[in-house]
KEPASE-778711 format. One line per field, with one value per residue (C-alpha): x, y, z; residue in three letters. Coordinates in pm, 1 decimal, decimal comma. Layout:
BEGIN
c1 [X_...]
c2 [Y_...]
c3 [Z_...]
resn [ALA_...]
REM end
This chain:
BEGIN
c1 [14594,9_14453,5_14374,1_13999,8_14037,4_14225,2_13967,0_13691,7_13888,6_13894,9_13518,6_13458,2_13667,5_13450,4_13136,7_13265,6_13328,2_12975,3_12842,4_13063,6_12930,9_12576,3_12659,5_12902,9_12909,4_13217,2_13334,7_13540,7_13868,5_13749,7_13634,1_13954,4_14178,5_13983,2_13965,9_14334,5_14422,0_14217,1_14373,8_14725,7_14659,6_14534,6_14851,2_15075,3_14913,6_14918,5_15287,4_15354,0_15170,4_15345,6_15679,8_15590,5_15506,6_15150,5_14867,6_14602,5_14556,6_14544,1_14269,5_14481,1_14544,1_14166,6_14138,2_14414,0_14236,4_13924,5_14129,9_14275,8_13922,9_13862,8_14191,3_14083,3_13773,2_13988,1_14200,4_13889,0_13776,1_14115,5_14153,0_13799,5_13768,6_14120,6_13978,4_13704,5_13447,7_13583,2_13326,3_13315,5_13690,0_13766,0_13525,3_13673,7_14028,7_13946,8_13796,3_14095,7_14332,1_14128,7_14142,0_14519,9_14524,6_14309,9_14499,0_14817,8_14615,1_14449,9_14785,8_14933,7_14634,0_14588,9_14965,6_14937,0_15182,7_15387,6_15637,0_15376,7_15113,5_15354,3_15449,7_15093,9_14992,3_15288,0_15198,4_14836,4_14947,5_15190,0_14928,1_14680,1_14942,2_15038,7_14676,7_14612,3_14927,2_14787,1_14465,3_14634,5_14875,5_14574,1_14547,2_14897,5_15121,1_15331,1_15580,5_15321,9_15385,9_15721,0_15525,3_15368,9_15677,8_15938,1_15897,1_15895,0_16216,0_16366,4_16265,4_16414,3_16736,3_16754,5_16783,9_17107,2_17231,8_17109,2_17224,3_16913,4_16711,2_16864,2_16577,0_16523,6_16470,5_16113,0_16042,0_15737,7_15853,1_15856,0_15498,3_15380,9_15532,0_15368,1_15029,1_15069,5_15109,5_14767,7_14586,4_14744,1_14670,1_14308,9_14255,3_14395,1_14210,9_13883,1_13919,0_13804,8_14133,3_14215,3_14468,3_14744,8_14676,5_14671,3_15012,4_15158,3_15014,2_15138,7_15478,7_15511,3_15409,9_15679,0_15940,6_15861,9_15872,1_16204,7_16345,5_16219,2_16357,9_16680,5_16725,1_16660,1_16889,5_17172,4_17125,9_17143,3_17451,6_17621,8_17533,2_17666,7_17989,2_18037,4_17982,5_18195,4_18485,8_18782,2_18829,3]
c2 [35766,3_35525,4_35666,8_35685,9_35482,3_35212,7_35209,3_35171,0_34882,3_34700,4_34754,4_34624,5_34316,5_34244,9_34302,4_34056,2_33801,4_33848,6_33794,1_33484,7_33352,0_33380,7_33223,1_32946,6_32942,0_33035,3_32887,4_33066,6_32977,4_33132,4_33454,8_33492,9_33427,3_33659,6_33940,9_33900,3_33924,5_34241,2_34402,3_34301,8_34463,5_34777,9_34787,3_34729,2_35014,0_35251,5_35180,0_35229,6_35559,4_35693,1_35617,0_35767,6_36114,1_36009,4_36115,2_35876,3_35569,8_35622,5_35486,0_35180,6_35111,8_35104,8_34834,7_34638,5_34688,4_34536,0_34240,6_34211,6_34182,7_33885,8_33726,1_33781,8_33573,6_33301,7_33309,4_33256,6_32963,1_32797,1_32838,8_32714,1_32430,6_32379,1_32483,8_32221,1_32499,1_32459,4_32645,5_32960,6_32960,4_32916,5_33193,1_33435,9_33351,2_33376,4_33724,6_33835,9_33711,1_33881,5_34213,9_34181,6_34314,2_34610,7_34788,4_34820,4_34965,1_35214,2_35318,8_35381,8_35562,2_35790,3_35844,8_35731,2_35440,1_35430,6_35205,4_35143,9_35049,2_34812,0_34648,4_34619,3_34453,9_34213,8_34116,9_34050,8_33827,4_33644,2_33586,7_33440,1_33210,8_33081,8_33012,6_32830,4_32630,1_32518,5_32409,0_32214,5_32058,7_31881,9_31657,0_31658,3_31665,8_31922,5_31980,8_32222,0_32458,4_32534,9_32752,5_32967,2_32977,1_33062,5_33445,2_33447,5_33245,4_33497,0_33782,3_33610,2_33546,9_33918,5_33998,9_33793,4_33910,7_34269,7_34264,5_34057,8_34380,1_34541,5_34653,4_34412,6_34539,9_34512,8_34167,3_34042,8_33686,8_33739,2_33882,7_33597,3_33330,3_33497,5_33498,2_33134,3_33031,1_33169,3_33030,2_32690,9_32661,5_32775,4_32524,4_32242,5_32356,3_32354,9_31971,8_31984,1_31822,5_31455,8_31407,7_31315,3_31625,8_31848,1_31701,3_31779,6_32132,6_32212,8_32062,5_32268,4_32586,0_32514,0_32452,9_32790,1_32968,2_32808,5_32917,4_33277,2_33309,2_33141,2_33379,0_33686,4_33563,5_33500,8_33851,3_34000,7_33794,6_33926,7_34282,8_34232,0_34078,2_34368,5_34642,4_34462,0_34409,7_34642,6_34919,0]
c3 [86,2_-173,7_-516,8_-592,1_-915,0_-725,3_-444,3_-708,0_-857,9_-526,2_-485,8_-838,7_-754,1_-455,7_-663,0_-925,9_-658,5_-530,9_-881,4_-920,1_-591,3_-724,8_-1058,0_-963,3_-581,9_-376,2_-47,9_211,8_44,7_-280,3_-116,0_81,6_-221,0_-448,9_-191,6_-107,3_-474,8_-509,2_-208,2_-327,4_-664,7_-489,5_-277,6_-584,4_-778,1_-479,9_-425,3_-799,9_-818,9_-509,8_-673,5_-1010,8_-1129,1_-1229,2_-1004,7_-1133,1_-1351,8_-1723,9_-1957,8_-2044,3_-1676,3_-1624,9_-1889,7_-1719,3_-1389,6_-1546,1_-1661,2_-1314,5_-1175,1_-1401,4_-1292,0_-931,2_-1005,6_-1163,4_-849,1_-637,0_-848,2_-847,5_-465,3_-403,7_-650,3_-795,2_-1132,3_-1140,8_-1220,8_-1572,5_-1785,7_-1576,5_-1520,5_-1891,3_-1993,4_-1743,3_-1840,4_-2208,6_-2171,3_-1964,6_-2239,8_-2512,0_-2330,0_-2313,6_-2669,7_-2576,6_-2301,4_-2515,3_-2804,0_-2572,6_-2423,0_-2769,9_-2914,3_-2613,8_-2559,7_-2203,2_-2202,1_-1876,9_-1699,5_-1422,7_-1681,2_-1861,3_-1527,1_-1418,0_-1747,1_-1711,4_-1352,8_-1444,9_-1733,9_-1511,6_-1248,6_-1494,0_-1656,4_-1308,2_-1216,7_-1546,6_-1488,3_-1150,8_-1320,6_-1601,4_-1356,5_-1197,1_-1503,9_-1658,4_-1353,7_-1159,6_-1438,6_-1592,6_-1306,8_-1471,9_-1721,2_-1448,8_-1229,1_-1492,4_-1480,8_-1104,6_-1096,3_-1347,3_-1117,0_-816,8_-1013,3_-1098,7_-730,6_-722,7_-1062,6_-1118,6_-1481,6_-1555,5_-1497,9_-1806,8_-2036,9_-2323,4_-2680,2_-2812,7_-2958,7_-3142,8_-3089,1_-2709,8_-2722,0_-2940,8_-2715,9_-2412,2_-2581,6_-2682,6_-2318,4_-2224,8_-2528,0_-2492,1_-2119,3_-2160,9_-2440,9_-2224,4_-1914,4_-2108,1_-2138,7_-2498,6_-2606,3_-2548,1_-2271,3_-2507,7_-2720,1_-2410,3_-2312,5_-2655,6_-2661,7_-2309,1_-2373,7_-2690,3_-2503,3_-2235,1_-2506,1_-2671,6_-2333,0_-2240,7_-2579,6_-2524,4_-2177,0_-2285,3_-2579,9_-2365,7_-2088,3_-2338,5_-2483,1_-2133,5_-2050,5_-2363,6_-2274,3_-1922,6_-2051,2_-2296,8_-2030,5_-1770,5_-2007,4_-1943,9_-2194,7]
resn [MET_ILE_ASN_PRO_GLY_ILE_PHE_LEU_GLY_VAL_LEU_VAL_GLN_LEU_ALA_LEU_LEU_GLY_THR_LEU_ASP_VAL_VAL_ALA_GLY_LEU_GLY_THR_ALA_GLY_TRP_LEU_ALA_GLY_ALA_ALA_TYR_GLY_LEU_ALA_VAL_GLY_GLY_PHE_LEU_THR_HIS_GLY_LEU_ASN_ARG_SER_THR_ALA_ARG_SER_LEU_GLY_PRO_ALA_ASP_SER_VAL_THR_LEU_ALA_ARG_SER_GLY_LEU_VAL_GLY_CYS_VAL_THR_ALA_LEU_VAL_ALA_ASP_THR_ALA_GLY_ARG_GLY_THR_VAL_THR_MET_VAL_VAL_LEU_ALA_SER_VAL_ALA_LEU_ALA_LEU_ASP_ALA_VAL_ASP_GLY_GLN_VAL_ALA_ARG_ARG_THR_GLY_THR_ALA_SER_PRO_LEU_GLY_ALA_ARG_PHE_ASP_MET_GLU_VAL_ASP_ALA_SER_LEU_ILE_LEU_LEU_LEU_SER_VAL_VAL_VAL_ALA_GLN_SER_LEU_GLY_PRO_TRP_VAL_LEU_THR_ILE_GLY_ALA_MET_ARG_TYR_VAL_PHE_VAL_ALA_ALA_SER_ARG_LEU_TRP_PRO_TRP_LEU_ASN_THR_PRO_LEU_PRO_PRO_SER_MET_ALA_ARG_LYS_THR_VAL_ALA_ALA_VAL_GLN_GLY_VAL_ALA_LEU_VAL_ALA_VAL_ALA_SER_THR_VAL_LEU_PRO_LEU_TRP_ALA_GLY_PHE_VAL_VAL_THR_LEU_GLY_ALA_LEU_ALA_LEU_LEU_THR_TRP_SER_PHE_GLY_ARG_ASP_THR_TRP_TRP_LEU_LEU_GLU_GLN_HIS_ALA_PHE_THR_ALA_ALA_PRO_ALA]
REM end
């Protein structure tokens, strides 16, 4: 049985898509992509709640769910217009990025941080970065997709090498690099930067992300080598 809060989130997603349709216009592809995203989020949260001890979403999860609704609208725009509805898409993505700083604060202040909430927040962030990569790739080339795909490649690799699933220590550098990706991609997607400047900004963001993933992977490899070494 679907949780009432999750069900409400799916309804809000559909309502946001309806509003977006009135404001910017959505075709069939946009509606289908946005609705599919909303249903997928609902399924993910339902599965997560069923596997956890929590019975409902916490206040921070509700903020993340609101962010997810905005990302669902970005999904619809990208599927429908490949991101050409630039102003609306940039505004929605910018608000979603700004709210990323809110749900963590709410979780800490209310003492409701949870593994499900952290994973949900991470998946929403990853989805938005992937979508923005698709948009920017329209003007700079397919290499930009590396930014959006990197986390998913890491997750796929962890299926082959489970030691990649070892929890990482908290890192402000990792959080900063993750935030830079969204800000950089939104800035380039807005087309306010000259093409050459957008290329430099995006390449710099990719370099930082590669460094961050490389550093974490090296740390995980060292931990794996240490635990696998004979006593």
